[in-house]
C-alpha positions in Angstrom: -50.2 -33.8 -18.1 -52.7 -31.7 -16.2 -55.3 -30.1 -18.1 -55.3 -26.0 -17.9 -59.1 -26.5 -17.3 -61.9 -28.9 -17.1 -65.1 -28.1 -18.8 -68.6 -28.6 -17.4 -71.7 -29.7 -19.4 -73.6 -26.7 -18.5 -70.8 -24.1 -19.3 -71.1 -22.1 -22.4 -68.2 -21.8 -24.8 -67.9 -18.0 -23.8 -67.8 -18.9 -20.1 -65.2 -21.5 -20.6 -63.1 -18.9 -22.6 -63.3 -16.4 -19.9 -62.1 -18.8 -17.2 -58.8 -19.7 -18.8 -56.1 -17.9 -17.1 -53.1 -17.0 -19.5 -51.2 -15.1 -17.1 -48.5 -17.6 -16.5 -48.0 -18.3 -20.0 -47.9 -14.4 -20.9 -45.2 -14.1 -18.0 -43.2 -16.9 -19.6 -43.6 -15.4 -23.1 -42.4 -12.0 -21.8 -39.2 -13.3 -20.4 -38.4 -15.4 -23.5 -39.1 -12.4 -25.6 -36.5 -10.2 -23.5 -34.1 -13.2 -23.5 -34.0 -13.1 -27.4 -34.2 -9.6 -28.2 -32.0 -7.9 -25.5 -29.0 -7.6 -27.8 -31.3 -5.3 -30.2 -31.3 -1.7 -30.4 -33.5 0.7 -32.2 -31.9 3.7 -34.1 -34.1 6.8 -34.8 -33.4 10.2 -36.1 -31.7 8.7 -39.4 -31.9 10.5 -42.7 -34.6 9.5 -45.1 -33.0 8.2 -48.3 -33.9 6.2 -51.4 -33.2 2.6 -51.7 -30.0 3.1 -53.9 -28.6 5.3 -51.1 -29.4 2.8 -48.4 -26.3 1.0 -48.5 -23.9 4.1 -48.1 -26.2 5.1 -45.2 -25.7 1.6 -43.6 -21.9 1.7 -44.0 -21.6 5.3 -42.7 -23.8 4.4 -39.6 -21.7 1.2 -39.0 -18.7 3.2 -38.0 -20.6 4.8 -35.4 -22.0 1.6 -34.1 -18.9 -0.1 -33.9 -17.3 2.2 -31.5 -19.2 1.0 -28.6 -19.5 -2.9 -29.6 -19.5 -5.1 -32.6 -22.2 -5.6 -35.4 -22.2 -6.4 -39.0 -23.8 -4.9 -42.1 -26.2 -7.7 -42.3 -27.3 -7.3 -38.8 -28.8 -3.9 -39.5 -32.5 -4.0 -40.8 -33.6 -0.7 -42.3 -37.2 -0.8 -43.6 -38.5 0.9 -46.8 -41.9 2.0 -47.3 -44.1 1.8 -50.5 -42.2 4.7 -52.3 -38.9 2.6 -51.7 -37.7 5.3 -49.2 -36.1 4.7 -45.9 -38.4 5.5 -42.7 -35.7 7.2 -40.8 -35.2 4.3 -38.3 -33.2 0.9 -38.2 -33.0 -2.3 -35.9 -29.5 -3.0 -35.1 -28.4 -6.5 -33.5 -25.1 -6.7 -31.4 -23.1 -9.6 -30.4 -24.1 -9.2 -26.7 -26.6 -7.5 -24.5 -23.8 -5.6 -22.7 -22.9 -4.0 -26.2 -26.5 -3.0 -26.7 -26.7 -1.3 -23.3 -23.3 0.6 -24.1 -24.6 1.7 -27.6 -27.8 3.3 -25.4 -25.6 4.8 -23.0 -23.1 6.3 -25.3 -24.8 6.8 -28.6 -28.0 8.2 -27.7 -28.2 12.0 -28.5 -24.8 11.8 -30.5 -24.9 13.9 -33.8 -24.8 11.7 -37.1 -24.2 14.9 -39.1 -25.1 18.5 -39.0 -28.7 17.7 -39.4 -29.3 14.5 -37.8 -29.0 13.2 -34.3 -29.2 9.7 -33.1 -31.9 8.4 -30.9 -30.9 4.9 -29.6 -33.2 2.7 -27.3 -33.2 -0.9 -26.6 -35.7 -2.7 -28.4 -37.0 -4.7 -25.3 -37.8 -1.1 -23.6 -39.9 -0.2 -26.8 -41.8 -3.4 -26.6 -42.3 -3.3 -22.7 -43.3 0.5 -22.5 -45.0 0.9 -25.9 -47.2 -2.2 -25.8 -50.9 -1.7 -26.0 -52.4 -0.5 -22.9 -49.1 0.9 -21.4 -49.5 4.2 -23.1 -52.7 6.3 -22.6 -54.2 7.1 -26.1 -55.7 10.4 -24.8 -53.1 13.2 -24.2 -52.9 14.1 -20.6 -50.9 17.2 -19.8 -47.8 16.8 -17.6 -48.2 17.7 -14.0 -45.7 20.5 -13.5 -44.7 20.9 -9.8 -44.9 24.5 -8.5 -41.6 26.2 -8.6 -39.8 26.0 -5.3 -36.4 27.9 -4.7 -33.8 25.8 -3.6 -30.8 26.7 -1.2 -27.8 28.3 -2.5 -25.0 25.8 -2.4 -22.4 28.3 -1.9 -24.2 30.5 0.8 -21.1 30.4 3.2 -19.2 32.9 1.0 -21.5 35.5 1.7 -20.8 35.7 5.6 -20.4 39.4 6.5 -17.5 38.6 8.7 -15.8 36.6 5.8 -15.4 33.8 8.1 -14.4 30.3 6.9 -15.9 26.9 7.9 -14.2 23.6 8.7 -15.6 20.1 9.4 -14.6 17.9 12.3 -15.0 14.1 12.8 -14.7 13.0 16.1 -16.0 9.9 17.7 -19.2 8.9 15.8 -20.0 12.7 15.2 -19.4 14.9 12.2 -19.8 18.5 12.7 -19.4 21.7 10.6 -18.3 24.7 12.4 -17.5 28.6 11.8 -14.0 29.5 12.5 -13.7 32.5 15.0 -10.6 34.1 15.5 -10.3 34.4 19.5 -13.5 32.4 20.6 -14.4 28.8 20.3 -15.6 27.7 17.0 -19.4 28.2 16.4 -21.2 24.8 15.5 -23.4 25.1 12.3 -24.6 21.3 12.3 -23.8 18.2 14.2 -25.1 14.7 13.2 -24.4 11.4 14.5 -23.1 8.5 12.1 -23.2 11.1 9.2 -20.5 8.8 7.6 -19.2 5.2 8.0 -15.6 5.9 7.0 -14.5 9.3 6.5 -15.7 12.7 5.2 -14.2 15.0 2.1 -15.2 18.3 0.8 -15.4 18.8 -3.1 -12.7 21.0 -4.7 -14.5 24.2 -4.5 -16.2 23.5 -1.1 -19.9 23.0 -2.8 -20.5 19.5 -1.4 -19.4 17.5 1.8 -19.0 14.0 0.9 -20.0 10.9 3.1 -19.2 7.6 2.7 -21.4 4.4 3.1 -21.6 0.8 2.4 -24.3 1.5 -0.3 -22.4 4.4 -1.9 -21.6 8.1 -1.8 -23.8 11.0 -0.7 -23.2 14.7 -1.3 -24.6 17.3 1.3 -24.8 21.0 1.1 -27.0 24.3 1.5 -28.0 26.1 4.7 -30.0 23.1 5.9 -27.3 20.5 4.8 -29.7 18.4 3.0 -28.5 15.5 0.7 -28.1 17.1 -2.9 -26.9 13.8 -4.5 -26.1 10.4 -4.2 -24.3 7.7 -6.1 -25.0 4.0 -5.6 -21.5 2.2 -5.5 -21.6 -0.8 -3.1 -18.6 -1.0 -0.7 -17.2 2.1 -2.0 -13.7 2.8 -0.5 -12.5 6.2 -2.2 -13.8 9.0 -4.3 -12.2 11.7 -6.4 -13.8 14.8 -7.9 -12.9 16.6 -11.1 -11.3 20.1 -10.5 -14.5 21.8 -11.4 -16.9 19.5 -9.5 -18.7 18.2 -12.7 -17.7 14.6 -12.3 -16.9 12.1 -9.8 -14.8 8.8 -9.7 -15.7 6.1 -7.0 -13.7 3.0 -6.3 -14.3 -0.1 -4.6 -11.5 -2.8 -3.9 -14.2 -5.4 -4.3 -15.6 -5.7 -7.7 -19.3 -4.6 -7.9 -22.1 -7.3 -7.7 -24.9 -5.7 -9.6 -28.4 -7.4 -8.6 -31.1 -7.9 -11.1 -33.4 -5.0 -11.3 -31.1 -2.5 -9.6 -32.5 1.0 -10.1 -29.2 2.8 -11.0 -26.5 0.2 -12.0 -26.7 -1.9 -15.1 -24.9 -5.1 -16.3 -22.1 -3.0 -17.6 -21.1 -2.1 -14.1 -21.1 -5.6 -12.9 -17.7 -6.9 -11.9 -16.0 -3.6 -12.2 -14.2 -1.5 -9.6 -14.3 2.1 -10.9 -17.5 4.3 -12.0 -17.2 7.8 -13.3 -20.3 9.8 -12.7 -21.9 12.9 -14.0 -22.6 14.9 -10.7 -25.4 17.1 -12.4 -27.6 14.1 -13.7 -26.4 11.4 -11.2 -25.6 9.0 -14.1 -22.8 6.5 -14.3 -20.9 7.7 -17.6 -18.5 4.6 -17.8 -17.2 1.8 -15.3 -13.9 0.2 -15.2 -12.0 -2.7 -13.6 -8.7 -2.8 -11.8 -5.8 -3.2 -14.1 -4.8 -7.0 -14.2 -1.0 -7.1 -13.0 -0.6 -10.7 -13.6 2.0 -9.8 -16.1 3.7 -7.5 -13.8 7.6 -7.4 -13.8 9.5 -9.9 -11.5 12.5 -9.4 -9.2 15.7 -11.3 -9.5 14.1 -14.3 -7.5 11.3 -14.3 -10.0 8.7 -13.0 -7.5 6.3 -10.4 -8.9 7.1 -6.9 -8.0 4.4 -5.3 -5.8 3.1 -2.2 -7.1 1.9 0.5 -4.8 -1.9 1.6 -5.6 -1.9 4.8 -7.4 -4.7 7.3 -6.2 -6.4 8.9 -8.1 -6.3 6.2 -10.9 -8.0 8.5 -13.1 -6.4 11.9 -13.4 -8.4 14.9 -14.6 -7.3 17.7 -16.9 -7.9 21.2 -15.3 -10.8 22.0 -17.5 -12.8 18.7 -16.8 -12.8 18.0 -20.6 -10.5 14.9 -20.4 -9.8 12.2 -17.9 -6.7 9.8 -18.3 -5.8 6.5 -17.0 -2.3 5.1 -16.9 -1.4 1.6 -17.9 2.0 1.2 -16.3 4.6 0.2 -18.8 2.4 0.5 -21.9 0.2 3.5 -22.4 -2.1 6.3 -21.3 -5.8 6.1 -22.3 -7.3 9.6 -22.4 -11.1 9.9 -22.5 -13.3 12.9 -23.6 -16.0 14.1 -21.4 -19.0 13.7 -21.0 -19.3 10.9 -23.6 -16.3 9.2 -22.1 -15.2 8.0 -25.4 -11.5 7.1 -26.0 -9.6 10.1 -27.7 -9.1 9.3 -31.3 -10.3 5.6 -30.6 -6.9 4.6 -29.5 -4.5 4.7 -26.4 -1.3 6.7 -26.6 1.5 4.1 -26.6 4.5 5.1 -24.5 6.7 2.1 -23.9 7.9 1.8 -20.3 5.7 4.8 -19.0 5.9 5.0 -15.1 3.9 8.1 -14.3 2.3 11.2 -15.8 0.7 14.3 -14.4 -1.7 16.8 -15.9 -1.0 20.6 -16.0 -3.1 22.0 -13.0 -4.3 25.0 -15.2 -4.7 26.1 -18.6 -1.1 26.4 -20.0 0.0 29.7 -21.6 2.8 28.9 -23.9 4.8 31.5 -25.9 3.8 31.6 -29.4 0.8 29.1 -29.1 -2.6 30.5 -29.5 -4.6 27.3 -29.9 -6.0 26.1 -26.6 -4.5 22.7 -25.5 -4.0 21.0 -22.2 -0.4 19.4 -21.3 0.6 16.5 -19.3 4.1 15.5 -18.3 5.4 11.9 -18.4 8.4 10.0 -17.8 9.9 6.5 -18.9 12.9 4.7 -17.1 16.0 3.5 -18.7 15.7 0.4 -20.7 18.6 -1.4 -22.3 20.7 1.3 -24.1 17.9 3.7 -24.1 18.1 6.5 -21.7 15.3 7.7 -19.3 13.0 10.4 -20.9 10.8 13.1 -19.5 8.2 14.4 -22.2 5.6 16.9 -22.4 2.5 16.3 -24.6 -0.4 18.5 -25.7 -4.0 17.3 -25.7 -6.0 16.8 -27.9 -3.3 17.0 -30.7 -1.0 14.6 -28.9 1.9 16.5 -30.0 5.1 16.0 -28.2 6.1 19.5 -27.0 9.3 18.8 -25.3 11.6 15.8 -24.4 14.7 15.4 -22.4 17.0 12.3 -22.0 18.2 11.4 -18.6 21.0 8.8 -17.5 21.7 6.8 -14.2 18.0 7.6 -13.1 16.7 5.4 -10.3 13.3 7.3 -9.9 11.6 10.7 -11.0 9.0 12.7 -9.3 6.8 15.3 -11.4 6.1 18.5 -9.7 3.8 21.2 -11.6 3.5 24.8 -10.4 0.0 25.8 -9.8 -0.1 28.3 -12.7 1.4 25.7 -15.3 4.5 28.3 -15.7 7.0 25.4 -14.6 7.2 21.7 -14.1 9.9 20.4 -11.9 11.3 16.9 -12.4 12.9 15.5 -9.3 15.5 13.1 -10.7 17.1 10.6 -8.2 20.3 9.4 -9.9 22.4 6.5 -8.9 26.4 6.4 -9.0 27.8 4.0 -11.5 28.2 1.5 -8.7 24.6 2.1 -7.7 25.9 2.4 -4.0 24.9 6.0 -3.7 21.9 8.5 -4.6 22.0 12.1 -5.5 19.2 14.4 -6.8 19.1 17.2 -9.3 16.2 19.3 -10.3 15.2 19.6 -14.0 12.9 22.7 -14.3 10.8 23.0 -17.5 10.1 26.5 -18.3 6.6 25.9 -19.9 5.9 29.4 -21.0 9.0 30.3 -22.6 9.6 29.7 -26.3 10.9 26.2 -27.0 10.3 25.3 -23.4 14.0 25.5 -22.1 15.1 23.3 -19.2 17.1 24.7 -16.3 19.1 22.2 -14.2 19.7 22.9 -10.5 22.4 20.5 -9.9 24.0 21.9 -6.7 22.2 19.5 -4.3 24.4 17.0 -2.7 22.0 14.8 -0.8 18.7 13.1 -1.8 15.6 15.2 -1.9 12.8 13.8 0.0 10.4 16.5 -0.3 9.6 19.4 -2.8 7.0 21.8 -2.9 6.5 24.9 -5.3 5.0 28.2 -4.0 1.3 28.5 -4.8 0.8 31.1 -7.6 4.6 31.9 -7.3 8.0 31.0 -8.6 9.9 29.9 -5.4 10.2 26.5 -3.9 11.5 24.6 -0.7 13.2 21.4 -0.7 14.1 18.9 2.2 17.3 16.9 1.8 18.4 14.0 3.7 21.6 12.1 4.1 22.2 8.3 3.2 19.5 6.3 5.1 21.0 3.5 7.3 18.6 0.4 7.4 16.9 -0.4 10.8 18.6 2.7 12.4 17.1 3.8 15.8 17.3 7.4 15.0 16.2 8.9 11.5 18.9 10.8 9.6 19.1 14.6 10.1 17.7 16.5 7.3 18.1 20.0 5.7 15.7 22.6 4.5 16.8 24.7 1.4 15.0 27.8 0.0 15.2 28.9 -3.8 14.0 31.7 -5.7 14.7 33.4 -9.0 17.2 36.1 -9.3 16.3 39.6 -10.3 16.8 40.5 -14.1 16.4 43.8 -15.9 14.4 42.4 -18.9 11.0 40.9 -18.8 10.8 37.4 -17.6 12.1 35.2 -14.6 15.7 34.8 -13.9 17.4 31.6 -13.0 16.8 29.9 -9.8 19.2 30.7 -7.1 19.8 29.2 -3.6 18.7 31.3 -0.9 19.6 29.6 2.2 19.9 26.2 4.0 19.0 25.2 7.5 20.8 22.1 8.5 20.4 19.4 11.5 16.6 19.4 11.4 14.2 16.6 11.5 11.6 18.1 9.0 9.8 15.9 6.5 6.7 18.1 5.6 6.5 21.5 3.7 3.1 23.3 3.8 2.7 26.5 1.8 -0.1 29.1 2.4 -2.5 29.0 -0.2 -1.8 32.5 -1.1 1.9 31.9 -1.2 4.7 34.0 0.7 4.5 32.0 4.2 5.4 28.3 4.5 5.6 26.0 7.2 8.2 23.2 7.4 7.5 20.8 9.9 8.1 17.4 11.3 4.8 15.1 11.2 4.1 11.5 12.2 7.0 11.3 14.6 7.3 10.5 18.3 10.9 12.0 18.7 10.4 15.4 17.0 7.1 17.7 16.3 8.7 21.1 16.0 7.3 23.6 13.1 9.0 26.5 11.5 7.1 29.4 10.4 8.8 31.1 7.4 8.2 34.5 5.5 9.7 34.8 2.1 8.8 38.4 1.7 10.0 39.7 5.1 9.4 43.6 5.1 12.6 44.3 7.2 16.0 45.0 6.0 17.3 42.6 3.4 20.8 41.1 3.8 23.5 42.3 1.1 23.8 38.6 0.0 20.3 38.6 -0.9 19.9 41.9 -2.9 19.8 40.2 -6.3 17.2 37.8 -5.2 13.2 37.9 -5.4 12.9 36.9 -1.8 13.8 38.2 1.8 13.7 35.1 4.0 12.8 35.5 7.6 12.2 32.8 10.3 8.9 34.2 12.2 8.4 31.6 14.8 9.2 28.1 16.0 6.4 26.0 17.7 5.6 22.6 18.9 2.5 20.2 18.6 3.2 16.7 20.2 2.1 14.0 17.8 1.1 16.2 15.0 -0.1 14.2 12.0 -1.6 16.9 9.7 -1.2 20.5 8.9 -3.7 22.5 7.0 -4.1 26.1 5.9 -7.2 27.8 5.7 -8.4 29.1 2.1 -7.4 32.6 2.9 -3.9 32.0 4.3 -4.9 33.7 7.7 -5.0 30.8 9.8 -3.3 27.2 9.9 -4.7 24.2 12.0 -2.3 21.5 13.2 -4.3 18.2 14.2 -3.3 14.9 15.8 -5.8 12.2 14.5 -6.3 9.0 16.4 -6.4 7.1 12.9 -2.7 7.8 12.2 -1.7 7.4 16.0 -3.2 4.1 15.9 -0.4 2.9 13.5 2.2 4.2 15.9 0.6 3.0 19.2 4.1 1.8 20.6 5.7 5.3 19.7 2.7 7.5 21.1 1.8 5.7 24.5 0.3 8.9 26.0 -1.2 10.8 23.0 -3.7 13.5 23.1 -6.0 13.8 20.1 -7.3 17.2 18.8 -6.1 20.4 16.9 -4.4 23.7 17.6 -5.1 26.7 15.9 -2.3 29.2 14.9 -2.2 32.4 12.7 0.2 32.7 9.8 2.9 34.2 11.9 3.1 31.2 14.2 1.0 32.6 17.1 -1.2 29.9 18.9 -4.7 31.1 19.2 -6.6 27.9 20.4 -5.8 24.5 21.7 -8.4 21.9 21.8 -8.0 18.3 23.1 -10.7 16.1 21.7 -11.4 12.4 22.6 -11.3 10.2 19.4 -10.4 13.0 17.0 -10.1 11.6 13.5 -10.5 14.6 10.9 -10.1 18.3 10.5 -10.8 19.9 7.0 -11.0 23.4 6.0 -13.9 24.1 3.7 -12.2 25.1 0.3 -13.3 28.3 -1.6 -14.0 28.7 -5.4 -12.0 30.8 -7.4 -12.4 34.5 -7.1 -14.9 36.3 -9.6 -12.8 39.4 -9.4 -10.6 40.3 -12.3 -6.9 40.7 -12.3 -7.3 44.4 -12.4 -9.8 44.5 -9.4 -7.3 42.3 -7.5 -4.5 44.6 -8.0 -6.7 47.8 -7.1 -7.6 46.0 -3.8 -3.9 45.2 -3.0 -3.0 48.9 -3.8 -5.6 50.0 -1.4 -5.1 47.2 1.2 -4.0 49.6 3.9 -7.3 51.5 3.8 -9.4 48.1 3.9 -7.1 47.2 6.9 -8.2 50.2 8.9 -11.9 49.2 8.4 -11.1 45.6 9.5 -9.2 46.9 12.5 -12.0 49.0 13.6 -14.6 46.0 13.1 -12.2 43.8 15.2 -11.7 46.4 17.8 -15.5 46.9 17.8 -15.9 43.1 18.3 -13.4 43.2 21.0 -14.8 46.1 22.9 -18.4 44.4 22.6 -17.1 41.2 24.2 -15.3 43.1 26.7 -18.5 45.1 27.6 -20.4 42.0 27.8 -17.9 40.6 30.3 -18.1 43.9 32.4 -21.8 43.6 32.3 -21.9 40.2 33.3 -19.6 41.0 36.3 -21.7 44.0 37.2 -24.8 41.9 37.3 -23.2 39.3 39.4 -21.9 42.1 41.9 -25.5 43.6 42.1 -26.9 40.2 42.7 -24.4 39.7 45.5 -25.2 42.8 47.1 -28.8 42.4 47.1 -28.3 39.0 48.7 -26.1 40.3 51.5 -28.7 43.2 52.3 -31.4 40.7 52.3 -29.4 38.4 54.9 -28.5 41.4 57.1 -32.2 42.3 57.2 -33.2 39.0 58.1 -30.3 38.9 60.8 -31.6 42.3 62.3 -35.2 41.0 62.5 -34.1 37.8 64.4 -32.1 39.8 66.9 -34.8 42.2 67.6 -37.2 39.3 68.2 -34.7 38.2 70.8 -34.4 41.4 72.2 -30.7 41.9 71.2 -29.1 44.9 69.8 -29.5 44.9 65.9 -25.6 45.6 65.6 -23.7 42.8 67.4 -20.7 45.0 68.0 -22.9 47.0 70.3 -22.8 43.9 72.9 -19.1 43.6 72.9 -17.0 44.6 76.0 -15.5 48.0 75.6 -12.2 47.1 77.6 -11.7 44.1 75.5 -11.9 46.2 72.3 -9.3 48.8 73.8 -6.8 45.9 74.4 -7.3 44.3 71.0 -3.9 43.8 69.0 -4.2 44.6 65.2 -1.5 43.0 63.0 -0.4 44.4 59.8 1.8 42.7 57.2 4.0 44.9 54.9 5.6 43.4 51.8 8.8 45.1 50.7 10.5 44.2 47.3 14.3 44.1 48.0 15.4 42.9 44.5 13.8 42.3 41.2 15.4 40.4 38.2 14.1 39.7 34.8 15.1 36.7 32.8 14.3 36.0 29.2 13.5 32.3 28.4 13.8 31.4 25.0 
């Protein structure tokens, strides 16, 4: 054994004591202290009670403590003073350090009762930061930084010309641009390697999201500075809550949290999902992927592959709840921002396949209390029929259910204002050899939530889309799909709207028109309603787009007199290789783009593909076409909801013609200004040419005078040759003119 130190005969005892180095022992002691106490927390802010009431307080406190972990009554130490009164704090031991971390995260700042709020800290933190010498005994006033005004994150809405912005990702560059009606877009910012995979706008356009190996970054403001960052290694996908308060990040690879990570803790280690508070930048809770080891098997005994559902965590319209589906078992609803399980238990729904929140605050007849709704469905099992249900949250009341038979699949489609939810039901025949579709429309706002069935559909519905802020819808139907067929089956496009009724309310849904023998597979409504594009995307054989108007101002057919629509095809256009169609937030323009990402999966079908985008107006008139090498993404910047009241919006619509005159004058002025600039440019070019010509002529005259020749070359021409010169004149005469219209 090596001695700690060796003494010398001439050393005094004091000098010997000073030479001893305890740093290594102290370091070992600190590590062992943390290893022994990292499952302990200190609870402050408790009521001061006498000794006889201490047991009741401990039992009451235990209910709170066990919501995030496991502890016992004998693991809670609440000291008493000389007067046999508690001191207002307690020491609590949990079973694991992870439970202690969870207690600090979820119980700190939580009210115990009306007068007391819990303050929860790890015991090791108190020992680490509160040890002697760590805190200055003398008060030092905090250093308050001078106020600096930050850039407004929604500055672009104040553009005097009411222009919209869009982001383009091409090559290794990401750029944000102003959209201009006739001219090329105006670049605002363009950065190399701004993202490592893709970019994404937040729902209201406040942030531009970039993806990196270390996590997610949010950008915004006039200078496009980084506003927030969230550390999630190897992140793959992100999803915002509707009001941009929270963010979900997901990685296919479980998170490996290194020791001493500045943001992530042991709680996030091994997890795949993290839900963040955007304002504070803190992780609220983390989750692992669902274990599918017990998933159902097919007839051969092989596990049935499940397609990943994204988003895995679905948000209520008000950001107060987020829910996760456990297929076949339950739905877990969490309350924000604490991320505690609603009523401490999941909602058991046997066999549940899918669910969808209402996209806005539902207004139900006779229901004054505010509650959110979600719609869910369960398949047939044994003798039990399939079922579609509406449940209100937080009461968990079943508002409406409907039984369905011979069901193969269901898809849930909410109308944007939560007035309806359409359940697209694919039914099989008794022999299970053929499929047909009917639409079950729940009228959410009406008393008792009646269900209207649209069963006049012979073929399978492959696409369905509600009109935004409206009550009309479009469907695409397809005949029977032949496996390995060289050509996809033809599709039909059908339009539906309510019929007119004299009393208040909305009439039954009626069929307007069906267009047959098409290849369409996508429906793209204008965000303001009325106009819709039905198109063919991701196809090498067909790439046509039909622009429809459902409120055409022309004469209405006699057959549609009782319907709330006047359907008219405005234009048909083509964009070879189109993969995406996006309306701008105002519904004035639409961009069709061809992305190299999606073409790479169809390389054999697209041998000579041009990437880029086309810009159209809502009538189907092409305004601009740009071919861009290695083009990847085109995304319009969303706008937040209007601050105008419904009455103010009605007043604007009423006086829209007056506003239109002002806008037309501004457009004409801009056009005249542009034309004037072109005229001025041409005039300058002509003046420069004339000046140059005059200069050359003067130089020529000077040279001829120096050589003793006449200044004018014509003067030395032979007069006789001039008299005998022949001048030819060609005259064109139009014999016949015809005009042919090419469709």
